[in-house]
N, C-alpha and C positions, 0 to 999 in steps of 0.2 A: 378375183372377179368381184367378190362381194365389196372390196375396198373400192374397187373402181365404180361400181354402181352407186356405192354410197356417196363418194365424191361428186358424181354427176348430180345426184339429188341435192347435195347441199349447194352446189354451183347453181342449180335451177332455183333454189330457194332464195339465194342471195339477190336474185334479179326479179323475183316474182312479187311485184308490187301493183297488182291489178285488181279490179273490182269484177268478180263473177255473177252471173245470175243463174241459181239453181234452184228449179222448182219454185220460183216466186221469192227466193231469198236472195239478197245482195251480200255477196261474200268478199270481204276486203282483207287483204294481206299486210299486216306491218312486221317488218323485218329489217335486218342491218341495211338495207338500201335505203330506209326512210327514217332512220333515227333510233332504232332498236339496237342497243349494244351486242346482242347475242340473238341467235335463232333458237337457242335451247332454252325454254321457258318450262319451269316445273310446276308454277301455280300462279293464279291470277284472282285477286279479289278487288272489290270496291269498298273502301272504307266509309265511314260515316262522313267525312268531310269530302266525299265525292271523287277522290282521287282513285285512279287505277294503279294498283301496286302489283309488281310482277317479281317472282323470285327466278333468277336465272343462274347459270353457270358462272356468270361474270358480274354479280352483284345483284343488288336490289334496284328495280326500276320503277320510277313514279312518273305517271302519264296524266295530264291534265286536259287533253284533248288536242293539244297542239304541240307541246314540249315534252320530250323524255328527259328525266333528270335522274342520274345515276348515283348510287351509293355503294361504295366498296370498302376495302379495308382502310384507306385513306380517311375514310369518315368513322371509322370505329367498328366496322363489321368483323367479327371473328373469322369469317370465311367469305371468299367471294362466292362460292357455290352454297345456295340455300334451295332447300327443298319446299319448303311451306311459309306461308305468311299467317299469323295469327293476330285478330285485333281484340284486344282487351276490352272489358267493360267501360273503361274510362276513356277510350279512343285511342290509346297508345298502341304500339304494334310490336309483335315480336316476330324475328326472323329465326326460323328453324335451320341450322346450319348442317351442311353434310358432314362436318367434323364433329357432330355431337353436342355443339355449344349453341347458345341462344343469345341473339343479340337484340337489344331493347331500344326503341325509338320513341321519343315523347313527341306528340303531334306540335309541330311549330314549322313556320316558314321562315323563321328567323336563324334557324340552326340546321346542319345536317350532321350534327354529332350523334353518334349512336354508342350507347353504354351495353356492357355485358351483364349476364346474369350468371355468375361463376358457381352459384350453389346448385343449379341444375344442369351440369355437365356430364355428357356420356361419352363413352368410347366410341360409339357407333352413331348413326344418324337418330335423331329425335322424331319418334312417329307420330306422338300426339300431346297436345298441350291444352289444359282446360282450368277454368276458374270455378271452384266449388261454392255452393250456396252458403256455406259457414265461413268464407273468405279465404281458404286455403287454396293453394294451387298444385297442380300435379301434372307431371310429364311422365312420358313412357319412352324407352330407348329400346332399338331392337337389337338386344343383347346384354342391356344392364338393367332390365326389369322396370320398376316404377319407383319414383321419387315424389314426395310430398313435402311441402313447406307450409306449416302452420305456426302461427304466432311466431314466426322467425326460426322455429325449429325444423330441421331436415329428418324425414323419415325415409329409409330405403327398403323396398320388397324385392326379394329376389327368391330364387329356389330354396335358399337356406330359410325362409320362414313363410313358406307355404305356396309360393307360385309353382305352378306346373313347369313353367318354361321361362327363361329370361328374355325370351324374343317376344315382347309385346308389341302388337301392331295398332291397337285400338282401345280407348278408354273413354268412358262416360259416367255421368252421374244418374243414379236412380233411387229414389227412396232415401236421399241423404247419404248413401253409400257409393263409393268408386267402384264400377264395374271395369272388367278389362276382358280383351280378347288376346290370347297368346297363341303361340304356335301349336300348343297341345290342348288347348280348351279355353273355356268361359269361367271367370270367377268373379268374386267380389271381395273388398276389404273390409272387415268388421272387427273392431277391438283390436287394431294393428296386427291383424292376421288376415292372410289371404285364403279364403275358402274357395273350393272347387265347385262350380255348378254344372257344367257340362263338360265332359272329357271326350275330346275327338278321337276317332278310329284311328287316324294317321295324322302326322304333323302336317299343319298348314304353313307354307313357307312365309307368305305375307298376306294377311286378310284385309280387304277393303271393307268397311262398314258404313253404316248410315243409320241415324237414330230418326225414326219415322214419327210424324205428329202424333201419333197414338201412344208413343213410348216405346213401341217394338223396334228391334235392331235388325236391319238387313245387312247381311254379311255374306262375302264370298268365301269360298273354300277351294280346294283344289278340283277344278272341273265342275264345281257345283255352286249353288247359292242356297242360302238358308235364312230363316226368320227366326229370330229369339224373342219371343212375346214377353209381355208384361208379366204374365202368369208364370213364367220360367220354361214354357215349352219350347223345344228346339225343333223346328219343322223344316225339313228340306224342300224346297220349292222345285216343281217339274220344270223342264226345258231350261234349266240354269246354264247349261253349256252353251246356249246359244250367245250368252255375254262372256262367260269366263274363257270360252275358247278364244276371245278376241284379245285377251291380255288387258284386263280392267286396270287403270291407273287410280281412278277415283270414282265413287259414287255419290251423288250429290241431288239434292231436292231443290227445285228451282220454281217458285209460285206453285207448289204442289206436285210438279212434273218430276218424276225421277229421271235421272240422265246418268248414264254411264259413260265416263271417258275411257277410251281404249286406245290400243295400238291402231284400230282400225276405224277411228273416228268417234263421234258422238252418236249415242243411241238413247233415244227417248223410249221409256219402257213402263209398264204397270204391271201390277200382280192381279191377277184374276183367277179365282178359285185355286189358290196356291200355285200358280203357275206364271212363269215369267213370259210376258208378251211384248214384243218390240214393236213400237208403233210407226217410228220412223228413224232414219240415220242420216246424219250429215257429215261431210268431211272424211268420206271413209279412206282416202288416200293419206290421211295425216295421223301422226301418232299424237293423240290429244291426251293431256294431262289433268286438265281441270276446265271449268266453264262457270260462267257467272252472267247474270242478266243486270244491266246497268238501270239508271233512273229514267233514261229515255225509252227502254224497252229492247235495246238492242242486247244480243247475246255475244259474249267474247269467249274464245277457246284459246288456252295455252297449249302449244305443241313442242316437241322435242327437236324438230328440225326446220319449222316453218314459221318461227316466230309466234306472233299472236294474230288471231283471226277474229275480225268482227262480222256478225251474221246479223243483218237486218230483216225487217218484214217477216219475222218468224210467225206471226199471225196469219200470214197469207199461205193458202194451201192451194196447190194445183190439183184440180179433181180430174182433168183429162189428160190424155196423152198429148204431146207437144204438137197440136194442130190449131189452126187458125179458126177462132170462133167469132162470128160476125154480129150475132144478135141473139136476144134472149126474151121469153116470154114466160111469165107466171101464170099457170093455170090455176083454177078454183081449188083443185085437190092438193094444191102446194107442189105439184110436179113442174120442175122447170124444162122448158123446151128451148133448145138453142141450135142455131144453125152453124154447121161446120164446113169448112172448105170442101168443094168438090159436090155440093148439092146433097148434104148428108144432115139429117135431123138427129139431133141428141135428147134424149130423155134422162133427167137426173132427179132423184129424190134422196134423202139420207138413209133410207131404209135399203132400198133396192139398189142404188148406185146409178151407173151409167149404162145406157142402151144406145144403139143407133139405128136408124133407118135410112137407107141410101135412096133417094129420089132419082137418082141418076141411073140406076138399074131398070128403071120402069119407063124410061123415054131417052131419046138421043141427046139431050142437054146435059150430060154429065159433066161437063167442064164448066158449067156455070157454078155461082155461088149464090147462097141465101143471104140476103141484105136485111131483111126484115120478117118478123112474124107477127100476124095480127090476128085477133079473135073477134068474129062478129058473125052474125047469122047462123049462130050454132055450129059453125065449123072453123077450123084453122087455116088461114090463108098465108102463103109464103110469097114473099117478094124476091124476086130473082133477077139476075141480071138481064133476062130475056123476057120477063114477064110475071105472071101470076101463076101460082099453082095451089093445088088443094088435094089432100090426100084423105080419101074416105074409104073405109072397109078395104085399106091397102091397095086401093085403086087411086091413081092420080089423074086429075084434070089440069090440063095445062093450057094456058092462054097467051099467045104470042102477042106482046105490047112492047117491046123493048123493055129496058129497066123501068120497073114501074113501082110506085108507092100507093097505098090504099088506105081509106078510113071510112067508117060509116058515121056520118054526121046529119043530124037534123033529118032523119028519115030519108037520106040520100047517100048514095055511093059516089065518093069522089076519088078518081084515079089520077095520079100524077106521074108523067113520065118526061123525056127530053122533049116532047112536043108541048107540054103545059099540062093545064088542069082541065079534066073532064068530069061532068056531073051526070050520074044516073039517078033518076028520081025515086027509085024503089028498088028493093031487092029482087023483084020480079024480074027486072031488067037482066038479071043474070041469064034468064032464058035466051036473050038475044046474044049470048057468048057462045051459043051451040055447044053446050057442055057434052062432049063425047070422050070417055076415058081413053088415054092413051094416044090420041091424035094430035097431029101438029095443027093446032088451031089458031086462027086469027081473030083478035078481039075486034069485033064491028058492031055497028049500031051502038057506039059508046055512049052517046048523048050529047048534052051541050058542052061546047068548048068553051072555057072561060078565061083562060089565060095562056098566052103564046111565050113562054118561058120556061126553062127547064125546072122541073121540080125535084127536090131532095127529101123533104119530110113534110108531115102534117102534125097539128097539136090542137086538139079542142080545148078551148079556154071559156071563160065566162063572158067574154067580149066577142066571141065568134071563133071561126076557124083560122088559125094561123098556119101559113104556108111558107116554107122555106124555099127558097129558089137560088139560082145563081147569080140573080140580079138582087138580092135582098130579102126582106120580109114582106109578106102581103097579108092582108086581114079580108076575110069575107065575114062582114059582121052579121048580126042578128037580123039586119034588115035586107039582107041578101046583097049588099053593096060590096065590091071587090075593090080595095085601095091598097096602094103600097104604103107602108109605114116606115117613119123615121128616116127618110130619104137623105137627110142632111148628115146623118151619123152612121148609118149603116148601108154601105154600097159594096157588099161582097157576097161569096157564096155560102149561103146557110146550110149547115148539113144536119142539125139536130135543134129540137125545141124543147123545152121544159116550163110548165107553168105552175104556180102555186099561189092562191088567193090573188093578190094585185101584182104579183111578180112575174117576170119573163126571162128566162135565161136562152141564149142563142150561142150555139157553138159554130164557128165558120172555119172553112178549110184552109185559110191562108191568113186571116186577120185576128186569130184569137178567140176571145170570149166576150160576149155583152151581157150586161145586166140592166133589166129596166124595171123601174118601180116609180109610180106616180108620175110616169111620164119622162123621168130622168134617166138618161143612157150613161151607163158606166162601161167603159171599155178596157179590157185586160189583154196583155200581150207579154212577149218575153221581157220587155221592159219593166213590167208591173211585177215579174217574178214567176210567170207561167214557165213551165219547162219547155213548151214548144208553141208556135202559132198555129199549128194545125191541131185544131180541136175536132174530134170526131163525135163526142156525145157529151151531154150535160144533164145534171139531175138536181133538182131544188130540194133542200130540206127546211127545217123550221129556222135556223139560225146560221145556216151555211149553204153552199152550193159546190158540187163536185164536177170537175171537168176531165174527160178523158182525152188525152193528146197523143201525138205521135211518139212522145216520150214519157208516158206514164200517167199518173193520177195525180191531180192538184185539188187541194181543197181551199176554198176561198171564204173567208169571214172577217168582219170588220174587227178591227183592233179595240181592246177595252181602253187603251190610253189616248186614241185619236179617232177621226172619223175616217181614216184611209183603210182600205182592204189588205189584209195579209193573206199571202198565198203560201200554203205549206205543200211541199212535194212529197207526196206519200211513198211512191216508189216509181223508179224511173226505167226507161229503155224498153218499154213495151207498148206496141200501139194498141190504145183501148177503143173499143168499138161499141159497147154498150154496158149497162146496169141493170139489176134487178135486186129488189129487197124482198126476202121472205122471212117473217118473224125477226129473229135477232141477227140473220145473216145478210150479207151483201154478196152478190154473185157478180163477177166482172168478166165480160168476154174481151178477150186480148188476142194479138197476133199470135201467142204462143201457147193458148189453151184457155180453159175456164178455170177461174180462181174463186175461192171463198174465203171470206173474212169476216170476223166478228163484227157486228155493226158498231157497238160501243167503241172497239178499238179504231175501227176506220173513220167513223164519223166524228169522233172527238179526241184527236191525237194531241189535245193540248196538255202540256205540262209546265211545271215551274222550272226554269232553268236556275240551278243553285248559283248564287252570287256571293262573293265574299270580298271584302277589303283585307288584302293581306297585310300592307304596310302603309303607314303614313310618314311622309318625309316633310320635315319643317327645317328649312335652310339646308337641306340634303342631310339631316341627321334623322334617323328612325325614331318615330315616337309611338309608344304602345297605349297610351291613355285612351279611354273612350272619349272623354271629352278633353279639348285641349284648351288650356288657359295660358295663352302666349303674351309674351312682350310686344312692344310696337314694332321692334326691329326683327320680329320672327313673323314675317308677313308674305313668306313665300312658301306654298304648300303644294305637295304631289301626293295624290291618292293610288295607290298600286291596286287595281282590281283583279280578280280572277274569276271567270265564269266557266262552267263545266258544260261542254256539249259535244258529243261525239258524232254529230251529224255531218260533220265537214262544211257545214253552211257558216258564212261570215256573220258575226253578231253585230249589231248597231248599237253603240253606247250612247247614253243619254243621261244628263244631269240638270238639275235646278237648283238654284241658290235662293235661300229664303222664299221658298213657294213661288219663285218666278216660272216662266213657262220652260217646258223641257227643251234642251239643247244638245245636239249631237257633238260627240268629240271622239278624238281617235287616241290610241295608246292610253297613256297615264293621263289622269285628269289634274291640270295644273292651274294654281292661282298664283298670280304675281302682284307683289306691291299692294296688298290688301290694306284699306284704310281701317282704322280702329274700329271695332264694333262686334256684335254678336252674329254669327253666321250659323245657319243650318244647310247642309248639302245633302240631297238625295241623289241616288244613282241606281240605274236599271240597264238590263241589256235586253234586246229583242233579237231572237235569232229562229229563222225558219218559221215565223209566224207565231212562236212561243216567247213568252216574257218572263222576266225573273221577278222575285220579289223585290221591293224596293228596299235598298240600304241605306241608311241614314247615319250621318256623322255630323257632330257640332263642335264648333271651336270659337274661341273669343280672343280677339286681339285688343289688348288693353293700349290706353292713350299713353304717350310718354309721361313720366313723373313730373315733369315740368308744365304739363298741361293738365294735371288733375286739380279737381276743385280745392282739396285741402293745400296743395302747394300754393295756389294763387291767394288764397285767403291768408295763409301764413305769411306769404311774401309782402302782401299788402299790409298786414298787421306790423310786421318787422320794420316796414319802411315808414308807416305812421310813427311807430314808437321811437325809430331813430330822428325822425324829424323833431319829434316833440322834444326829445333830449337835446337835440342840438340846439333848437331855439331856447330851451330853458336854461341851458348852462352858458351858451356862448352869446346869445344875443339878447335874450329877456333882461339880462344884468345891464344891458348898455342902452337900448333904445325900444321902448315898448310901442311907440308910435309905429316905428319902421316894421316891426315884426306883425303888427296888426294890418298893416298895408299888404304886406307880403302875402299873409294868410288869406286876405280877402281875394287877391289875385289868384292864388293857388286854388281855391275852392271855386271859383268863377271858371277856371280851366277846366277843373275836374267835372264840371257841371256842363261844359260845353258839348252840344251834340251837333254832328252833321245831319241836315235835313235839307228838303226841298218843299216847295209849296206849289201844289198842282190843283187844277180845278176839276172836281168830280163830275162826271158826265151825268151821273144818276140825279144829282139834286142842285148842280151848279156851285156847290160850296167849295171855298178853299181848303184843301186838305193839307195837313203837314204829314211828311213822309220822312221817317228816320231812316236813313240810309242803311244802318246796321240791320234793320228789321226786313229791308227789301231782298227777296230771294232771287227772284228773276223777273224779266219783263217779257210781254209777247205783244207783237204788232198785228193788226188786222185791218187792212186798208188804211184809214185815217185815224185809227184809234189805237191806243196802247194800254194793255192790262197790266197792271203792276201787282204781282203776287208777293204778299206780305206773310209775315210769320203766322198771323191768325185771321187775315183778311185778305181781300183783293179789291181793287177799284179801277174804273176804267177812265181814261182821260181822252182827250182829242188833240193828238199831237202826232208827229213823225218819230219813229224809233230812233232816228239819227239825231234830232234835236234835243230828245229828252236824254239821249244818251251824252252828249256833249255837256249838258246841264249838270248831269249826275258827276261826269268826271272831273269837272272842275273843282269838287269838293272832295271827291274819293276815287282814286284810281283803281279800287278793287274790282271794278265792274268790266266785263269782257263780252265783246260780241262774238257769238259761235255760230250764228245763222242769220239770215237775212231777216227772219222774224223774231229772233230771240237775243237778248242780253242776260247775262247770268252774273250773280254775285260769287266771285271766285272763292270767298271765304265760306260759302255754303256748299261748295262741291263736296260730295262724299265719296263718288266713285266715277272712274274714267272706263267706259267700255268700247271705245273706238269708234262706234256710230252714235253714241249718246253720252250725256253727262247725267249722273244721278245726283239730285240735290234733295236730301231727305227721302221722302216718298215720291218724289216727282222725277220724271224723265225728261230731259230737254235734248233734241236732235242737234247734231252737229252738220252744218251745211257742207257740202262738198268742196266749196269754195273757202271754207273756213278751217279744215281739217288741220293744215300745216300751221296755221297761226294759233290754233288752240293748243296743239301739242308743244309749240315753242313757249306759249304763255305758262301752261301748266309745268313745263320743264323748268322755266325760270323760277316759278314758285316751289319748286322741288317736290310737286305732286307726283310727278313720273319721271323715269329716267331718260 
């Protein structure tokens, strides 16, 4: 029966690749159905190069956020089954094999080769490995005692030289000495001898231990937990069995939080008055072996049957039971009031916790919900589906107005409902409501009717009272004028408003979010990155704003690299109804309850995405130099990038060449047929609103040897010398007059320059333009500007006529646009839509693309 149950569990695990939402956390499973070679994972770590590394029964797995890479015996592992991964101080990794051998991996993308460390071989599994401060390394085996390598010499410690037991489960360094926990007690090695510090009353089969920040060691024993202090005191902790009875696989400290990985999930605990206190538990149905927190704040747990589990939003805490919370109000005493489904008021503070008052038990409208809570006139008012309610001395006053919203503004009470906006000129007008506790009352003598359209929200601002309606945004300004705002941009149902200084943010029920600043309206929807077009609430902060949607919370801020807004999806799949900020906490009313989260974590989720250049390929050959000095025919380059993000969001990749503008690219960054010159390329990625550091690489492509200055000078010198000796030996002896005439003709030919004469518009003078110094021509109406090497001049002529004049002497000029002619000798780069001539860019006209390509191909400038 147990075999069948186990088979069913394994079968389910193979097909379990879904995201769950438990108490505010997003739980995602990675297993054999989505790339993990095995569901049995003993250990998971994130190395300083940001990869996730997993020790499994089928080898070592490396994960970069998208690809699982496997290492096994074919790559040099001693055994496919490895229990733990250790990262050395130099970044290299050690894999502690189940067969008692240690495999060594040197950090490199270029190789998957793994070597062995045969000096530290054990007959059973390796329980611990550390690097000592004196440079020595130590390892413990469960059955073989301790082995230490120092200055190349191996020392072994067993029961024969002082160990209480050869079954050593944990070692650590304290005061320059190696300390250990064996099955029979605690000891340390001094002067090549093992001294006993604490002797256990009974053998401990296998102790899990953790060195605490203060130097104490927390350890498990059989059915108990104990603390071994820096002073050498051994203290048994109370209530230790609440963890040890769960069968602990590992104890770790993550950001100061102690976590026990057990056969019954993850357990976050603390020590208070020498007693174990469990604060919360996760993944109780999983056999968890280890846990880590990655650079993005996600938690990862390795399990024995379910692969690896990613847990997001760990800073989000569910404060209530799973009931819909519609609205929040912060009171002056820092108490939080919130409206719960079923006309119930919740009260919360950090000291007393949660309590409830049900308004439905005090009248016959128990099926209604609270939509808003407002404080004014010394009382708390509740906006409900059927009107307005107030609770005083445990007595409720209820006013039938249909669904209503209220605000006290400029010494008047404004009531908004499906019929529009009404104004009561003073709080005394509440007397006209015929306030009688417990009765079914109609709101009458409401006052002046200002607007005949359904109202959903109010917000006071510096420019007046903002009114959100089914027909857009209205403003009752400080002069008492009521006008519709931004009619050209906002024609939708506004359900929430927030203002800060001169900014306005609007949440709409179907059209996303609107941001207004200095009269400019910016619209956000799912095309902009919002998780949903249904926005239920919005709140402005100093440098960003937050929107609650039908699919979670979105944070919007401007990018540091551009003027566009970036949208970050904080968490998803919960309808967000309201926010409130109290001190360093933000409380969120959602369809599944009231959540609390740290303000810094919530409001500033920005982090740098690690980015690295793995390899550079030149003509499909891998290059490792930081600066590449390449020959003229090594002008095809590819850059292989790797960024580390585990958010499952697609990253945009950008590059810029020689400080040009940023350009988007896909896959590997490629450059083809690069012209000789010096280049600097910068790369970055943007993922989920977060940006990486900029990675920079430089390379130089040298000119061909026959185009170098020294070759040309040498050739000219050799040619002149050859001519000289030819004339001296063969001709000067026969006819000096002929030689003199030939030399004169040759010198005149060498001095001959190709030029044209043009009339300068500026002063009317005739100007000599040497064609070899002419870079390009640009026409504008009846004028043509000639751009020279160090000057430019304007003439009155058509581009066609001046082009024909130039081509009579020099056919190096080509027309690439109806307004441009370029000197093909000056072209340094071809970029599809423009030509680069030195520091200048000349566009290619749509009708000249093919002719340009053919001309450049004939000149062998492109393929």
